[in-house]
PABATOR-811487 format. One line per 3 residues: for each residue y, x, z of C-alpha. Coordinates in nm, 3 decimals. Each point is the difference from the previous one (the first is absolute). Layout:
residues N
Y,X,Z ~ ...
//
This chain:
residues 286
9.667,10.828,8.998 ~ 0.141,-0.240,-0.262 ~ -0.020,-0.368,0.013
-0.004,-0.224,-0.261 ~ -0.032,-0.387,-0.081 ~ -0.117,-0.156,-0.304
0.061,-0.410,-0.088 ~ 0.178,-0.287,-0.158 ~ 0.342,-0.063,0.129
-0.136,-0.289,0.207 ~ -0.337,0.031,0.032 ~ -0.196,0.208,0.265
0.038,0.375,-0.043 ~ -0.235,0.277,0.024 ~ 0.115,0.278,0.263
-0.160,0.345,-0.148 ~ 0.039,0.344,0.132 ~ -0.041,0.299,-0.267
-0.286,0.223,0.076 ~ 0.045,0.346,-0.142 ~ -0.102,-0.063,-0.316
0.277,-0.216,-0.043 ~ -0.234,-0.321,0.001 ~ 0.135,-0.294,0.155
-0.232,-0.148,0.344 ~ -0.009,-0.298,0.112 ~ 0.045,-0.002,0.353
0.023,-0.383,0.080 ~ -0.354,0.095,0.229 ~ 0.306,0.147,0.197
0.323,-0.232,-0.037 ~ 0.043,-0.310,-0.190 ~ 0.308,0.140,-0.112
0.289,0.259,0.015 ~ 0.313,-0.169,0.168 ~ 0.251,-0.054,0.282
-0.285,-0.194,0.212 ~ -0.226,0.323,-0.051 ~ 0.187,0.284,-0.060
-0.043,0.252,0.257 ~ -0.071,0.344,0.118 ~ -0.393,-0.141,0.127
-0.039,-0.130,-0.314 ~ 0.070,0.282,-0.202 ~ -0.204,0.230,0.249
-0.271,-0.248,-0.101 ~ 0.039,0.046,-0.358 ~ 0.023,0.395,0.049
-0.351,0.026,0.169 ~ -0.165,-0.234,-0.222 ~ -0.283,0.111,-0.277
0.189,-0.114,-0.327 ~ -0.325,0.081,-0.155 ~ -0.206,-0.241,0.129
0.273,-0.259,-0.093 ~ 0.038,-0.195,-0.328 ~ 0.197,0.133,-0.302
0.212,-0.254,-0.121 ~ 0.027,-0.009,-0.404 ~ 0.397,-0.034,-0.055
0.038,0.040,-0.385 ~ 0.066,-0.386,0.002 ~ 0.135,-0.030,0.367
0.379,-0.070,0.068 ~ 0.129,0.294,0.163 ~ 0.150,-0.161,0.340
0.209,0.118,0.257 ~ -0.136,0.253,0.180 ~ 0.075,-0.238,0.334
0.078,-0.328,0.007 ~ 0.359,-0.194,-0.009 ~ 0.175,0.175,0.316
0.220,-0.221,0.246 ~ 0.293,0.214,-0.081 ~ 0.112,0.223,-0.287
0.272,0.252,0.083 ~ 0.210,0.253,-0.247 ~ 0.226,0.304,0.069
0.306,0.034,-0.210 ~ 0.141,0.342,-0.141 ~ -0.257,0.192,0.149
-0.027,0.294,-0.247 ~ 0.276,0.231,-0.041 ~ -0.006,0.035,-0.362
-0.011,-0.412,-0.062 ~ 0.306,-0.042,0.204 ~ 0.185,0.286,-0.188
-0.129,-0.215,-0.285 ~ 0.152,-0.299,0.093 ~ 0.334,0.207,0.114
-0.049,-0.144,0.393 ~ 0.040,0.207,0.280 ~ -0.314,0.098,0.172
-0.086,-0.240,0.317 ~ 0.049,0.097,0.347 ~ -0.307,-0.212,0.106
-0.263,-0.161,-0.182 ~ 0.143,-0.311,-0.205 ~ -0.240,-0.291,0.089
-0.073,-0.349,-0.239 ~ -0.272,-0.192,-0.037 ~ -0.220,-0.133,-0.341
-0.149,-0.359,0.073 ~ -0.413,0.040,0.044 ~ -0.026,-0.216,-0.292
0.072,0.298,-0.226 ~ -0.281,0.161,0.069 ~ -0.264,0.036,-0.287
-0.293,0.218,-0.150 ~ 0.093,0.361,-0.172 ~ -0.067,-0.156,-0.368
0.110,-0.328,0.073 ~ 0.275,-0.128,-0.281 ~ 0.400,0.072,0.117
0.172,-0.368,-0.035 ~ 0.330,-0.051,-0.168 ~ 0.182,-0.276,0.013
0.269,-0.122,-0.249 ~ 0.252,0.049,0.288 ~ -0.056,0.352,0.042
0.268,0.248,-0.178 ~ -0.070,0.347,0.150 ~ -0.417,0.037,0.095
-0.053,0.341,0.127 ~ -0.286,0.221,0.133 ~ -0.055,0.204,0.267
-0.301,0.233,0.076 ~ -0.057,0.012,0.393 ~ -0.212,0.127,0.297
-0.098,-0.261,0.230 ~ -0.099,0.033,0.350 ~ -0.249,-0.287,0.133
-0.030,-0.032,0.366 ~ -0.335,0.013,0.169 ~ 0.108,-0.106,0.372
0.311,-0.143,0.176 ~ 0.318,0.210,0.008 ~ 0.280,-0.030,0.247
0.271,0.264,0.132 ~ -0.254,0.290,-0.097 ~ 0.093,0.349,-0.042
-0.049,0.186,-0.295 ~ -0.280,0.184,0.133 ~ -0.166,-0.303,0.056
0.052,-0.149,-0.373 ~ -0.287,0.144,-0.175 ~ -0.245,-0.168,0.227
0.143,-0.338,-0.075 ~ -0.043,0.031,-0.388 ~ -0.313,-0.135,-0.128
0.097,0.189,-0.360 ~ 0.196,0.013,-0.284 ~ 0.041,-0.183,-0.355
0.175,0.006,-0.339 ~ 0.252,-0.274,-0.069 ~ 0.200,-0.099,-0.261
0.327,-0.121,0.212 ~ 0.080,-0.239,-0.304 ~ 0.407,-0.090,-0.008
0.216,-0.199,-0.156 ~ 0.336,0.137,0.031 ~ 0.229,-0.272,-0.097
-0.155,-0.222,0.284 ~ 0.018,0.293,0.238 ~ 0.354,0.110,-0.046
0.189,-0.200,-0.152 ~ -0.101,-0.344,0.187 ~ 0.179,-0.011,0.322
-0.158,0.391,0.120 ~ -0.339,-0.132,0.139 ~ -0.271,0.235,-0.121
-0.270,-0.211,0.043 ~ 0.130,-0.239,-0.304 ~ -0.085,0.260,-0.232
-0.314,0.086,0.183 ~ -0.217,-0.308,0.072 ~ -0.120,-0.155,-0.327
-0.378,-0.023,-0.013 ~ -0.188,0.284,-0.202 ~ 0.293,0.217,0.143
-0.200,0.257,0.219 ~ -0.300,0.113,-0.166 ~ -0.232,0.204,0.252
-0.287,0.234,-0.033 ~ -0.222,0.073,-0.152 ~ -0.116,0.099,0.330
0.052,0.122,0.371 ~ -0.059,0.330,0.080 ~ -0.004,0.114,0.377
0.261,0.245,0.113 ~ -0.279,0.287,0.032 ~ -0.036,-0.007,-0.390
0.375,0.034,-0.110 ~ 0.308,0.263,0.027 ~ 0.180,-0.307,0.023
0.380,0.209,0.026 ~ -0.132,0.211,-0.317 ~ -0.111,-0.270,-0.225
0.085,-0.016,-0.386 ~ 0.146,-0.358,-0.097 ~ 0.009,-0.124,-0.375
0.113,-0.284,-0.198 ~ -0.009,-0.044,-0.388 ~ 0.117,-0.281,-0.178
-0.122,-0.086,-0.355 ~ -0.186,0.347,0.036 ~ 0.340,0.167,0.066
0.008,0.192,0.334 ~ 0.328,-0.090,0.193 ~ -0.098,0.079,0.358
-0.110,0.312,0.095 ~ 0.025,0.104,0.413 ~ -0.180,0.076,0.299
0.007,-0.118,0.353 ~ 0.134,0.310,0.078 ~ 0.400,-0.104,-0.097
-0.074,-0.299,0.264 ~ 0.311,-0.007,0.269 ~ -0.215,-0.124,0.243
-0.317,0.037,0.019 ~ -0.336,-0.224,0.075 ~ -0.005,0.080,0.358
0.385,-0.024,0.051 ~ -0.016,-0.371,-0.193 ~ -0.262,-0.121,0.210
0.135,0.112,0.349 ~ 0.353,-0.113,-0.094 ~ -0.121,-0.359,-0.127
-0.165,-0.010,0.325 ~ 0.338,-0.007,0.178 ~ 0.079,-0.330,-0.135
-0.335,-0.203,-0.076 ~ -0.364,-0.004,0.066 ~ -0.234,0.113,-0.286
-0.270,-0.188,-0.045 ~ -0.378,0.137,-0.190 ~ 0.037,-0.043,-0.375
0.354,0.053,-0.014 ~ 0.130,0.162,-0.323 ~ 0.304,0.218,0.046
0.156,0.116,-0.362 ~ 0.171,0.320,0.044 ~ 0.258,0.038,-0.279
-0.034,0.160,-0.333 ~ 0.095,0.283,-0.167 ~ 0.235,0.038,-0.253
-0.054,-0.158,-0.380 ~ 0.022,-0.400,0.027 ~ 0.180,-0.157,-0.220
0.312,-0.117,0.154 ~ 0.110,0.410,0.000 ~ -0.079,0.036,-0.375
0.298,0.081,-0.236 ~ 0.004,-0.283,-0.084 ~ -0.180,-0.164,0.243
-0.342,-0.136,-0.184 ~ -0.211,-0.278,0.157 ~ -0.340,-0.205,-0.084
-0.034,-0.267,-0.191 ~ -0.319,-0.177,-0.168 ~ -0.236,0.192,-0.146
0.042,0.296,0.184 ~ -0.282,0.199,0.184 ~ 0.038,0.233,0.321
-0.219,0.252,0.141 ~ 0.026,0.181,0.330 ~ -0.151,0.212,0.208
-0.028,0.267,0.283 ~ -0.195,0.298,0.128 ~ -0.296,-0.134,0.191
0.135,-0.348,-0.036 ~ -0.169,-0.089,-0.320 ~ 0.216,-0.197,-0.286
0.074,-0.315,-0.098 ~ 0.094,-0.226,-0.348 ~ 0.189,-0.279,-0.053
0.115,-0.235,-0.274 ~ 0.341,-0.171,-0.004 ~ -0.055,-0.354,-0.091
0.196,-0.335,-0.011 ~ -0.027,-0.182,0.329 ~ -0.138,-0.349,-0.101
-0.086,-0.113,0.367 ~ -0.169,0.066,0.322 ~ -0.264,0.332,-0.075
-0.316,-0.154,-0.023
//
C-alpha cells in the first residue's frame, strides 16, 4: 500500500491511497490526515480494508505533492551507514550506529525547492531510505522492530558540509536549514518493499552521482530501530534517515557542491522519485 498527500504547504492536505492503477484515492472519509497523531497499525488496517474503487479520485495534475505524512515530531539520522560511503569518506566502519538529528522544520515535499543561503559554501546531496515509525517504540528487539514500522520513504538528506564539519563538530548544524529534508512521494508499507535490497540513485543536472543499494547498509533497518529504542522512545510519524551510498559531492575529486540554478533528481526502487531546484533563499518558505 502506498500513502500520499496533496496540498499547499500551509493549507489543508488531502490524504490518499494509490489504487491498483496508480490513481490517488481520497481517504478523508477514513482519516482527516496522515500524521503523528493518527498513524497507527489500526489506521493502516482500515485503509487496507477500504474499497478504494468507491472513493473519489484526486486530480493531482495541478496540486503540490506534500510529504506523505504530516510534519513528524522528530527526524533522526544515521551517519556513515554504507560500507562503500565510509570508504569514500576515508572513515572507519562504525562499531555502533552514529545517531544525530535534523530539525523537524527541514521537512518538506519531494519536489519543493532546495534553499541556498548566501552563507552556504558546501551544499551537498544525499539520497536515503527513510523509516517512518507506526507505533511507539521503546526497548524492543530486532525481531519486534518491523511491527513498529509504518513504512518507508525516499529522502534527500540535504547537507551544508562547512556547517556540518567546520563549525564545531555538531552535525545538526549542517543538516537543519529549511527544506533540507525533501520526503516522498509516497510512504510504502513494509509488505511491498524488499527493504534490504532497494536501489537508490541521484542525479545532479542530469549527471548520475549516486547509484547504490541498501544491501550495502552496515546496520539494517531492524537493527537501527531496535538500537535506537535502547536510548529513546520513537513516536508514530518519526522519520529515521538511514544513511547514504557513495557519490556525495564532498567525496568527489575535486569536491563538487550545489549552487543556485542546479537541479537534483533522485529515486529508489519501489520508493518513487523526487526533483528539486536549488534557488536563492530570500525569506522563509511560503
